[in-house]
C-alpha positions as a Markdown table, in Angstrom:
| # | Residue | x | y | z |
|---|---|---|---|---|
| 1 | Met | 66.2 | 117.2 | 82.5 |
| 2 | Arg | 68.1 | 114.3 | 83.7 |
| 3 | Asp | 66.5 | 110.9 | 84.1 |
| 4 | Tyr | 66.8 | 111.1 | 87.9 |
| 5 | Gln | 64.8 | 114.4 | 87.9 |
| 6 | Asn | 61.5 | 112.6 | 87.1 |
| 7 | Asp | 59.7 | 114.2 | 90.0 |
| 8 | Met | 60.6 | 117.7 | 88.9 |
| 9 | Arg | 59.5 | 116.9 | 85.4 |
| 10 | Leu | 56.1 | 115.7 | 86.7 |
| 11 | Ser | 55.7 | 118.8 | 88.8 |
| 12 | Leu | 56.5 | 121.1 | 85.9 |
| 13 | Gln | 54.0 | 119.2 | 83.7 |
| 14 | Asp | 51.4 | 119.6 | 86.3 |
| 15 | Ala | 52.1 | 123.4 | 86.3 |
| 16 | Gly | 51.5 | 123.5 | 82.5 |
| 17 | Phe | 55.0 | 123.1 | 81.1 |
| 18 | Gln | 55.5 | 120.7 | 78.2 |
| 19 | Leu | 58.6 | 118.6 | 77.2 |
| 20 | Tyr | 60.5 | 120.4 | 74.5 |
| 21 | Ala | 63.4 | 118.2 | 73.8 |
| 22 | Arg | 65.6 | 115.5 | 75.3 |
| 23 | Arg | 69.4 | 115.9 | 75.5 |
| 24 | Ser | 71.9 | 113.3 | 74.4 |
| 25 | Arg | 74.7 | 112.4 | 76.7 |
| 26 | Leu | 77.9 | 111.4 | 75.0 |
| 27 | Val | 80.6 | 109.5 | 76.8 |
| 28 | Lys | 84.3 | 109.3 | 75.8 |
| 29 | His | 86.1 | 106.4 | 77.5 |
| 30 | Leu | 89.5 | 107.4 | 78.5 |
| 31 | Thr | 90.8 | 104.2 | 80.0 |
| 32 | Val | 92.5 | 101.1 | 78.6 |
| 33 | Arg | 91.6 | 97.6 | 79.6 |
| 34 | Val | 94.6 | 95.8 | 81.3 |
| 35 | Lys | 94.6 | 92.1 | 80.4 |
| 36 | Asp | 96.9 | 90.9 | 83.2 |
| 37 | Ala | 97.2 | 92.6 | 86.5 |
| 38 | Val | 100.7 | 92.9 | 87.9 |
| 39 | Pro | 100.6 | 93.0 | 91.7 |
| 40 | Gln | 102.8 | 95.7 | 93.2 |
| 41 | Ala | 103.5 | 96.5 | 96.9 |
| 42 | Val | 102.3 | 99.9 | 98.1 |
| 43 | Pro | 105.4 | 101.6 | 99.7 |
| 44 | Ala | 103.3 | 103.0 | 102.6 |
| 45 | Leu | 102.1 | 99.6 | 103.5 |
| 46 | Val | 105.4 | 97.7 | 103.3 |
| 47 | Val | 106.6 | 96.8 | 106.8 |
| 48 | His | 110.4 | 97.0 | 107.3 |
| 49 | Ala | 112.0 | 95.0 | 110.0 |
| 50 | Ile | 113.9 | 97.2 | 112.5 |
| 51 | Thr | 116.9 | 95.5 | 114.2 |
| 52 | Ala | 118.0 | 96.7 | 117.5 |
| 53 | Pro | 121.8 | 97.0 | 118.0 |
| 54 | Phe | 123.2 | 94.5 | 120.6 |
């Protein structure tokens, strides 16, 4: 059972069930830390000036 399912664990123990084993959760980090952020403009947010012909 997950750690957040503590209420369910208690209910099952009250019903006579016993804890059999705990599972291990393994995590594989797939990201790389970026030391210096490089600001970039988002194309959808860049405002272009529109000139009217005279």
